[in-house]
C-alpha positions as CSV (number, residue, x, y, z in Angstrom):
1,X,-55.7,55.4,-34.7
2,X,-52.3,55.3,-36.4
3,X,-48.6,55.9,-35.7
4,X,-47.9,57.1,-39.3
5,X,-49.3,60.3,-40.8
6,X,-48.6,62.5,-43.8
7,X,-50.0,64.9,-46.4
8,X,-50.4,63.7,-50.0
9,X,-50.6,65.8,-53.1
10,X,-51.7,64.4,-56.5
11,X,-49.9,66.0,-59.5
12,X,-51.3,64.5,-62.7
13,X,-51.1,60.8,-62.3
14,X,-48.3,61.0,-59.7
15,X,-48.6,61.2,-55.9
16,X,-46.2,63.2,-53.7
17,X,-45.9,62.9,-49.9
18,X,-45.1,65.7,-47.5
19,X,-44.9,66.3,-43.7
20,X,-44.5,62.6,-43.0
21,X,-44.6,61.9,-39.2
22,X,-43.9,58.8,-37.1
23,X,-45.7,59.2,-33.8
24,X,-44.4,57.2,-30.9
25,X,-47.9,56.5,-29.7
26,X,-50.9,55.6,-31.9
27,X,-53.1,58.7,-32.2
28,X,-56.5,59.7,-33.4
29,X,-55.4,62.9,-35.1
30,X,-52.4,65.2,-35.1
31,X,-52.6,68.5,-33.4
32,X,-50.8,71.9,-33.5
33,X,-49.3,71.1,-30.1
34,X,-47.5,67.9,-31.1
35,X,-43.7,67.8,-30.5
36,X,-41.1,66.9,-33.1
37,X,-38.3,65.1,-31.2
38,X,-36.0,64.6,-34.3
39,X,-35.9,63.8,-38.0
40,X,-34.7,61.1,-40.4
41,X,-33.7,61.6,-44.0
42,X,-34.4,58.9,-46.6
43,X,-34.4,58.6,-50.3
44,X,-38.1,58.9,-51.4
45,X,-41.5,57.7,-50.2
46,X,-41.8,54.1,-51.4
47,X,-44.7,51.7,-51.0
48,X,-46.8,53.6,-48.4
49,X,-50.0,55.2,-49.8
50,X,-52.6,57.7,-49.0
51,X,-56.0,56.6,-47.7
52,X,-57.5,59.5,-49.6
53,X,-55.5,61.1,-52.4
54,X,-57.8,64.1,-52.5
55,X,-57.4,64.9,-48.8
56,X,-54.9,67.8,-48.4
57,X,-54.7,67.4,-44.6
58,X,-52.5,65.1,-42.5
59,X,-54.0,61.6,-42.8
60,X,-53.2,58.1,-41.8
61,X,-50.7,56.3,-44.1
62,X,-51.4,52.9,-45.6
63,X,-48.1,51.2,-45.1
64,X,-48.6,48.6,-47.9
65,X,-45.4,46.7,-47.1
66,X,-43.3,49.9,-46.4
67,X,-40.6,48.8,-44.0
68,X,-38.8,52.1,-43.2
69,X,-41.5,53.8,-41.1
70,X,-42.3,50.9,-38.7
71,X,-38.5,50.1,-38.4
72,X,-37.7,53.7,-37.4
73,X,-40.6,53.6,-34.9
74,X,-39.3,50.4,-33.4
75,X,-35.7,51.8,-33.1
76,X,-36.9,55.1,-31.5
77,X,-39.1,53.2,-29.0
78,X,-36.1,51.0,-28.0
79,X,-33.9,54.2,-27.7
80,X,-36.5,55.8,-25.4
81,X,-36.7,52.8,-23.2
82,X,-32.9,52.6,-23.0
83,X,-32.8,56.2,-22.1
84,X,-35.4,55.8,-19.4
85,X,-37.5,58.6,-20.8
86,X,-41.3,58.7,-20.7
87,X,-43.0,58.6,-24.1
88,X,-45.7,61.1,-24.7
89,X,-48.5,60.7,-27.2
90,X,-47.6,64.0,-28.8
91,X,-44.0,63.0,-29.7
92,X,-43.2,62.3,-33.3
93,X,-40.2,61.9,-35.7
94,X,-40.2,64.0,-38.9
95,X,-39.5,62.0,-42.0
96,X,-37.7,64.0,-44.8
97,X,-36.7,62.7,-48.2
98,X,-34.3,63.5,-51.0
99,X,-37.4,63.9,-53.1
100,X,-41.1,63.5,-52.4
101,X,-42.5,61.3,-55.2
102,X,-44.2,58.1,-54.0
103,X,-42.9,55.1,-55.9
104,X,-41.3,51.9,-54.7
105,X,-39.2,51.6,-57.9
106,X,-36.3,54.1,-57.1
107,X,-35.0,54.3,-60.7
108,X,-38.5,55.0,-62.1
109,X,-39.2,57.5,-59.3
110,X,-36.0,59.5,-60.1
111,X,-36.9,59.6,-63.8
112,X,-40.4,60.9,-63.1
113,X,-39.3,63.4,-60.5
114,X,-36.9,64.9,-63.0
115,X,-39.8,65.4,-65.5
116,X,-42.4,66.9,-63.1
117,X,-41.8,70.6,-63.5
118,X,-43.8,71.7,-60.4
119,X,-42.3,69.1,-58.1
120,X,-41.5,70.8,-54.7
121,X,-39.7,69.8,-51.6
122,X,-41.2,69.5,-48.1
123,X,-41.5,72.8,-46.2
124,X,-40.7,70.9,-43.0
125,X,-37.0,71.0,-44.1
126,X,-37.0,74.6,-42.9
127,X,-37.5,73.6,-39.3
128,X,-34.7,73.3,-36.8
129,X,-34.4,69.8,-35.2
130,X,-32.8,68.4,-32.1
131,X,-31.2,65.7,-34.2
132,X,-31.3,64.4,-37.8
133,X,-30.5,60.8,-38.8
134,X,-29.4,60.2,-42.4
135,X,-30.3,56.9,-44.1
136,X,-30.2,57.8,-47.8
137,X,-27.8,55.0,-48.8
138,X,-24.7,55.2,-50.8
139,X,-23.4,57.5,-53.6
140,X,-25.6,57.5,-56.7
141,X,-25.1,60.2,-59.3
142,X,-28.8,60.7,-59.9
143,X,-29.4,61.1,-56.1
144,X,-26.3,63.1,-55.1
145,X,-27.8,66.2,-56.7
146,X,-30.7,66.1,-54.2
147,X,-28.3,65.8,-51.2
148,X,-26.8,69.2,-51.6
149,X,-29.7,71.2,-50.1
150,X,-29.4,69.2,-46.8
151,X,-26.1,70.9,-46.1
152,X,-28.2,73.8,-44.8
153,X,-30.5,71.6,-42.7
154,X,-30.6,73.0,-39.1
155,X,-30.1,70.6,-36.2
156,X,-28.3,70.3,-32.9
157,X,-26.9,66.9,-34.0
158,X,-26.5,65.3,-37.4
159,X,-25.5,61.7,-37.6
160,X,-25.4,58.6,-39.8
161,X,-24.2,55.0,-39.6
162,X,-21.4,54.5,-42.2
163,X,-22.0,51.2,-43.9
164,X,-18.4,50.8,-45.0
165,X,-16.9,51.3,-41.5
166,X,-19.8,50.3,-39.2
167,X,-19.2,53.5,-37.3
168,X,-21.6,56.4,-36.4
169,X,-20.4,59.8,-37.5
170,X,-21.8,63.0,-36.0
171,X,-22.0,65.2,-39.0
172,X,-23.9,65.6,-42.3
173,X,-22.8,62.8,-44.6
174,X,-21.0,63.8,-47.8
175,X,-22.8,62.7,-51.0
176,X,-20.2,60.0,-51.5
177,X,-20.6,58.6,-47.9
178,X,-22.6,55.4,-47.5
179,X,-25.3,56.5,-45.0
180,X,-26.7,53.0,-44.1
181,X,-30.4,52.6,-44.8
182,X,-32.6,50.9,-42.1
183,X,-33.1,47.9,-44.3
184,X,-31.0,45.1,-42.8
185,X,-29.6,47.4,-40.1
186,X,-28.9,45.9,-36.7
187,X,-30.8,48.0,-34.2
188,X,-28.0,47.7,-31.7
189,X,-25.8,49.7,-34.1
190,X,-27.9,52.9,-33.6
191,X,-30.1,52.5,-30.5
192,X,-27.5,53.4,-27.9
193,X,-26.5,56.5,-29.8
194,X,-30.0,57.7,-30.2
195,X,-30.8,56.8,-26.6
196,X,-27.9,59.2,-25.6
197,X,-29.4,62.0,-27.7
198,X,-32.8,61.4,-26.1
199,X,-31.4,61.3,-22.5
200,X,-29.4,64.5,-22.9
201,X,-32.4,66.3,-24.4
């Protein structure tokens, strides 16, 4: 049973994570009938690891001190409760990243990703989402190049919490915008907004 699932791919000595999902209820196994309620875009997979690096299917994630996934789960649960909407076991949030290399050291991860010639992006980026929440942090030259492709991400609502203004903006952030990461974020800054999205479908 787990809330957090993903596919992992080993390329040489490096691990990449794809189709990362945060389920609102702990489940035994994902199914083809599961429902994506929205998405979040971070930098790259950090500390979380695969249980089996050679298993190409969706598998439970070992969090290993990863804070983003459980923090997002907590915020989305609070938003559902505020919206007064039932939570179904098949509901999940899709996690997207600027790049897919698993490494808690961001600088090292950027260097490695640039050198891995067959590094690919997650195919789930081709989906259309009800909403997408951006938490990729501030402007960083090495990361800004990865943000460009998200200009074509399809969603009914795009939003981010601007760290500089403390305001939520309902559009895709520019590469120079500071899209606040969940680390140190006060839940009350985003829960009511997300609750509104959930309530209005």
